[in-house]
C-alpha positions in Angstrom: -10.4 169.2 138.4 -14.0 170.4 137.9 -15.4 173.7 137.5 -18.3 174.0 140.0 -19.8 176.5 138.0 -20.4 174.2 135.2 -21.8 171.6 137.5 -24.1 174.4 138.8 -25.1 175.0 135.3 -26.0 171.5 134.0 -25.8 169.1 137.0 -27.7 166.7 134.8 -25.1 166.1 132.1 -22.5 166.2 134.9 -24.3 163.4 136.6 -24.6 161.5 133.3 -21.2 161.6 132.5 -20.1 160.3 135.9 -22.8 157.2 135.2 -21.0 156.4 132.3 -18.0 155.9 134.2 -20.2 153.8 136.7 -20.2 156.6 139.6 -23.3 157.8 141.4 -24.6 161.0 140.8 -22.6 163.6 142.7 -23.7 167.2 141.6 -26.6 167.5 144.5 -23.7 166.8 147.2 -21.3 169.0 145.4 -24.1 172.1 144.8 -25.0 171.9 148.4 -21.4 172.0 149.5 -21.1 175.2 147.4 -24.1 176.6 149.0 -23.0 176.2 152.3 -19.5 177.6 151.3 -21.3 180.9 149.5 -23.5 181.1 152.8 -20.6 181.1 155.2 -18.7 183.5 153.0 -21.7 185.8 152.8 -22.3 185.8 156.5 -18.5 186.8 157.1 -18.8 189.5 154.6 -22.1 190.6 156.2 -20.4 190.7 159.7 -17.6 192.8 158.3 -19.9 195.3 157.0 -21.8 195.6 160.2 -18.6 196.0 162.0 -17.3 198.7 159.6 -20.8 200.6 160.1 -20.5 200.3 164.0 -17.0 201.5 164.0 -17.9 204.4 161.9 -20.7 205.1 164.4 -18.3 204.8 167.0 -15.9 207.7 165.8 -19.1 209.9 165.1 -20.4 209.3 169.0 -16.9 209.9 170.3 -16.7 213.4 168.0 -20.1 214.3 169.6 -18.8 213.5 173.0 -21.3 210.6 173.5 -21.1 207.3 175.1 -20.1 204.4 172.6 -19.4 201.4 175.0 -22.4 199.3 173.7 -20.9 199.4 170.0 -17.6 198.8 171.2 -18.7 195.7 172.8 -20.7 194.8 169.6 -17.4 195.4 167.6 -15.7 193.1 169.8 -18.0 190.2 169.7 -18.4 190.8 166.1 -14.5 190.0 165.4 -15.0 186.6 166.7 -18.2 186.0 165.0 -16.3 186.9 161.8 -13.4 184.8 162.6 -15.7 181.8 163.4 -17.5 182.4 159.9 -14.4 182.7 158.0 -13.0 179.7 159.4 -16.1 177.6 158.7 -16.3 179.0 155.1 -12.5 177.9 154.7 -13.5 174.2 155.9 -16.5 174.2 153.4 -14.3 175.5 150.5 -11.5 172.7 151.6 -14.2 170.3 151.6 -15.5 171.1 148.2 -12.3 171.2 146.7 -11.3 168.0 148.2 -14.5 166.6 146.7 -14.1 168.1 143.5 -10.3 166.5 143.2 -11.3 163.1 143.6 -13.7 162.9 140.9 -12.7 161.8 137.4 -13.0 163.8 134.3 -16.0 163.2 132.3 -15.8 161.3 129.1 -16.3 162.8 125.7 -19.7 162.0 124.0 -18.0 159.6 121.4 -16.0 157.4 123.8 -17.3 154.0 123.7 -19.3 152.8 126.7 -18.0 149.7 128.7 -16.8 148.3 131.8 -13.2 147.0 131.1 -10.6 146.4 128.2 -12.6 144.0 126.7 -15.0 146.8 125.6 -12.4 148.9 123.8 -12.8 149.5 120.2 -10.1 148.8 117.4 -9.8 152.0 115.2 -6.7 150.9 113.4 -4.2 148.1 112.7 -1.1 147.9 110.9 1.3 145.3 109.7 1.0 141.8 109.5 2.1 139.6 112.5 5.0 137.6 111.2 4.5 133.8 110.7 7.4 131.5 112.2 8.6 128.1 111.2 9.7 127.3 114.5 8.6 127.6 118.2 8.7 131.1 119.3 10.3 132.0 122.6 9.2 134.7 124.7 11.4 137.6 125.7 12.5 135.9 128.8 13.6 132.8 127.4 15.2 135.0 124.5 17.1 137.3 126.9 18.4 134.7 129.3 19.5 132.8 126.4 21.6 135.3 125.3 23.2 135.8 128.7 22.0 139.5 128.8 18.8 139.4 130.8 19.1 138.5 134.6 16.1 138.6 136.8 17.7 136.4 139.3 20.4 138.8 140.3 18.1 141.9 140.2 15.7 140.1 142.6 18.6 139.6 145.1 19.4 143.2 145.3 15.8 144.5 144.7 13.3 142.2 144.9 10.7 141.1 142.3 9.8 143.3 139.2 13.2 144.4 138.6 15.9 143.2 135.8 19.3 143.6 134.8 20.4 144.1 131.0 23.7 143.7 129.8 25.9 143.5 126.7 24.2 144.3 123.5 20.5 143.9 125.0 21.6 146.9 127.4 22.7 148.7 124.5 19.7 147.9 122.2 17.3 149.6 125.0 19.6 152.6 124.9 19.2 152.7 121.1 15.6 152.2 121.3 15.2 155.6 123.8 17.7 157.4 121.6 16.0 156.4 118.3 12.3 157.5 119.9 13.9 161.0 121.1 15.3 161.6 117.7 12.0 160.9 115.9 10.0 162.9 118.5 12.6 166.2 118.2 14.0 165.9 114.7 10.5 164.7 112.9 7.7 165.6 115.1 8.5 168.9 116.8 8.8 168.0 120.4 11.3 169.9 122.6 13.7 167.5 124.5 13.6 168.0 128.3 15.6 166.4 131.2 13.5 166.9 134.2 13.6 165.7 137.5 12.8 162.2 138.5 11.9 163.4 142.3 8.6 165.8 142.9 6.6 167.3 145.4 3.0 166.6 146.2 1.5 169.8 144.4 3.3 167.9 140.9 1.3 165.0 141.5 -1.8 166.8 142.4 -1.7 168.9 139.4 -1.4 165.8 137.0 -4.1 163.9 139.2 -2.0 161.1 140.7 -2.6 162.5 144.2 -4.5 162.0 146.3 -6.5 159.2 144.9 -3.7 157.1 143.3 -0.8 157.4 146.1 -0.6 153.8 146.7 0.6 153.3 143.0 3.8 155.5 143.9 6.9 155.4 145.7 7.6 158.1 148.3 10.7 159.2 150.4 10.8 159.7 153.9 11.7 163.5 153.1 8.4 164.1 151.2 9.5 163.6 147.6 7.7 161.2 145.1 9.4 159.0 142.4 7.7 160.0 139.0 5.5 157.4 137.7 5.9 159.0 134.2 7.6 162.2 132.5 4.0 163.4 132.0 4.6 164.8 135.7 7.4 166.9 135.4 6.7 167.9 131.7 3.2 169.0 132.5 4.0 171.0 135.6 6.5 173.1 133.3 3.2 175.4 132.8 1.9 175.2 136.4 0.9 178.3 137.8 1.9 180.1 134.7 0.3 183.0 132.5 1.3 182.2 129.3 0.9 184.4 126.3 -1.3 183.0 123.1 2.0 183.1 120.8 3.5 180.8 123.1 1.2 177.9 122.5 1.4 175.0 121.2 4.1 173.6 123.4 5.2 170.2 122.9 7.9 168.7 125.2 9.5 165.2 125.3 11.6 163.2 127.9 13.3 160.0 128.2 13.2 159.1 132.0 13.2 156.3 134.4 9.6 155.9 135.7 8.8 154.0 139.0 5.2 152.3 139.7 4.7 150.2 143.0 2.0 148.3 141.0 0.1 147.9 143.9 -3.5 146.8 142.1 -1.3 144.3 140.1 -0.5 141.4 142.5 -0.1 138.3 140.2 -0.5 140.2 137.2 2.6 140.0 134.5 4.9 138.6 137.1 7.2 137.1 134.1 9.6 139.2 132.5 9.6 142.9 131.7 5.9 143.8 130.8 5.2 145.3 134.4 8.4 146.5 136.3 9.0 148.6 139.1 11.2 150.7 137.4 11.3 151.1 133.5 12.4 153.6 130.9 9.7 155.5 128.8 9.9 158.3 126.4 7.0 160.8 127.0 5.3 163.2 125.0 3.3 166.2 126.5 1.6 168.9 124.7 0.1 172.0 126.1 -2.5 173.7 123.4 -5.1 176.3 123.3 -8.7 174.6 123.7 -9.8 174.7 120.1 -6.8 172.5 119.4 -6.8 169.8 121.7 -8.8 167.4 119.6 -6.5 167.8 116.8 -3.5 167.4 118.9 -4.4 164.2 120.6 -4.9 162.9 116.6 -1.6 164.1 116.1 0.2 162.7 119.1 -1.3 159.3 118.8 0.3 159.5 115.0 3.7 160.1 116.4 3.5 157.5 118.8 2.3 155.0 116.0 5.3 156.2 113.7 7.9 154.7 115.9 6.3 151.3 115.6 5.9 151.6 112.0 9.5 152.8 111.6 10.6 149.6 113.7 8.2 147.5 111.3 6.1 146.3 114.7 3.0 145.2 113.6 0.2 147.0 115.9 -3.4 148.0 116.5 -5.0 151.3 118.2 -8.1 151.0 120.4 -10.2 153.7 121.6 -10.6 153.0 125.3 -14.5 152.7 126.6 -15.2 154.6 129.6 -14.7 151.7 132.0 -10.9 151.4 131.0 -10.0 155.2 130.8 -7.7 156.9 133.3 -8.6 159.1 135.8 -7.7 162.7 134.2 -8.9 161.7 130.4 -11.8 162.7 128.4 -10.8 160.4 125.5 -7.6 158.1 125.1 -6.1 155.9 122.4 -4.0 153.0 123.4 -1.5 151.3 120.9 -1.0 147.7 121.4 2.2 145.9 120.0 2.0 142.4 118.8 3.8 139.8 120.9 4.6 136.7 119.3 4.9 134.7 122.4 1.6 135.8 124.0 -0.3 135.6 120.3 -1.6 138.9 121.5 -1.6 142.7 121.0 0.0 144.3 124.3 -0.1 148.0 125.2 2.9 150.0 124.5 1.6 153.6 124.3 -1.5 155.3 125.8 -2.4 159.0 124.3 -4.8 161.1 126.1 -6.6 164.4 126.3 -7.4 165.9 129.6 -8.8 169.3 128.2 -8.5 171.6 131.2 -8.7 169.0 133.9 -4.9 169.3 134.8 -4.5 172.9 134.0 -7.2 173.8 136.6 -5.5 171.7 139.3 -2.3 173.5 138.4 -3.5 176.9 137.5 -1.9 176.9 134.2 -3.7 179.7 131.9 -2.9 181.7 128.9 -4.2 185.0 127.5 -5.5 185.7 123.9 -4.1 188.6 122.1 -6.3 191.6 122.8 -8.3 189.7 125.6 -8.0 190.6 129.6 -9.6 187.5 130.7 -7.4 184.4 131.1 -8.4 180.7 130.0 -7.0 177.6 131.0 -4.7 175.6 128.6 -5.5 172.1 127.5 -2.9 169.4 128.2 -2.4 166.1 126.7 0.1 163.3 127.3 1.3 160.1 125.4 3.9 157.4 125.6 6.2 157.6 122.8 6.9 154.9 123.7 7.6 152.7 126.6 11.2 151.5 126.1 11.1 148.2 127.8 7.9 147.1 126.2 9.5 148.1 122.9 12.4 146.3 123.8 10.4 143.0 124.4 8.6 143.6 121.2 11.7 143.8 119.4 13.3 140.5 120.8 10.1 138.6 120.0 9.3 139.9 116.7 12.9 139.7 115.6 14.1 136.3 117.0 15.6 133.9 115.1 15.4 130.3 115.3 19.1 130.0 116.9 17.6 132.6 119.7 19.8 135.5 117.9 17.9 138.6 117.2 18.0 140.6 114.2 18.6 144.3 114.9 15.8 146.5 113.0 17.4 148.4 110.3 16.3 151.7 111.8 18.3 151.0 115.0 21.4 150.1 113.2 23.0 153.3 113.1 22.5 153.5 116.9 24.0 149.9 117.3 27.3 150.8 115.5 26.0 148.8 112.5 25.5 145.7 114.4 22.8 143.3 112.4 22.5 140.5 114.9 22.7 140.3 118.6 24.1 136.6 119.5 24.6 134.9 122.7 27.8 136.0 124.9 29.0 132.3 125.4 
C-alpha cells in the first residue's frame, strides 16, 4: 500500500509511475481525500477543545454561584457535532485507505516499459535445448502412455483442471518437491515452514490479493480462503510485528498445495498440467532491511535458477515489463523452462521485490539498533519452483523414444536409485 505522505511530496512522480502501468493519474484525487480527512479530523479536535473550555467555564460559574445553563446546552450540542465530525472523518479515512489499497506498486526506474509478456526482456539464458531424433510427445501423452497420469478420472470427481498422478510419476513429483526443499534449506539458507493452507481476509489483504483479486481465489462458506501460494502465510509471519534489526534477514521456504480459480484464464492452457486449480509449489519469502532488498532479489532469483541447473533443464530469465508485472511488485524476474513439445520457454518461477508495499498493508516493521523510530521491512517472494510445471519439464526434456522417462541424476537418490520410469503395463 502506498504512503499518502510520499504521494503529497511528489505527486508528479507517483502519477508518472502509474502511467507506466497504463493507469490514469490519481494523485489529485488521493490528495483531495486526504485533505477532507484532515479537515474533518481538525474540526473534531476543535469541537473537543471548545467543549473542554466550556466545561471548565461551567465549573467556574457554578463555583461563583452563577447560572451556566447556556454553556451546558452548548456542550450538549457540541457532543453531537463532534460525533458527527468524527464519524465523517472515519468515513473519509476508510475511503482514502480503500483507494490506496486498490493501486498497484510503482515500477522501479529500470523496469522495461511494455504492454504485455511480449515486451519482457531476456537477461539470461542457460543450457541448450536437446535435439531429439524422434517426434517428441507432450507431457500429457507421455504421462497417459505410462499409465500414471489421469485427467479423466480427476474430472469425474473434481471437474476440469485437475489431475491424478500415480505410481512413479507421483513419486517423481514428491521427489522434485523434496529436492527443492533440500536445496533451499541446506544450501540456500532458507528456513523450512509448514504453514496453514487456509487463511483469513487480513492475510490476503496484507500480501495484496484482496480486495482486488478475490475472483481468482477459492473461498469457503465460513470465511476462510485457500492460499493461492505459500507467499501469503509465509509473509504474514511478520504481520503486526516489531522486529529487531539483528533478526533480519529472515528467509522462509515452504512446500504447499496452492489453489487458484483461474477465473481470468478461460480457454488458456486447458490441456495438461500447466494451469491447474490445485498444484504443488515450493515458495521462497525474504524479509529484509530496505537497503538490502535489491541484492536479495538477485539472490532469490539465483536460488530458483539453481534448481533448474541442478536438474539440467534449459531455461531463460526475463525482466518483466511494466504491463506484465504483478500488482505488488516493483521489479520481477520470471524464469522460463524449455518445453520441447511446445518448442518454447514457459514460466516456472517468478521472483519479485515488493519493497515496503506489503509491509505497510500488514504493519510489519523493524527497529535499528539505537534508533527510536521504526521502519517498514521490505518483503520479497519467489517460486523455488512450481513443482507441477517442473514435472512437466522433466517429462518432456528427459523423454525417450519408447515413451519412458530418464530420471535426472539429481533426483535418483529421492527415487530409490531408479534411473528410468517405464510404463506400468
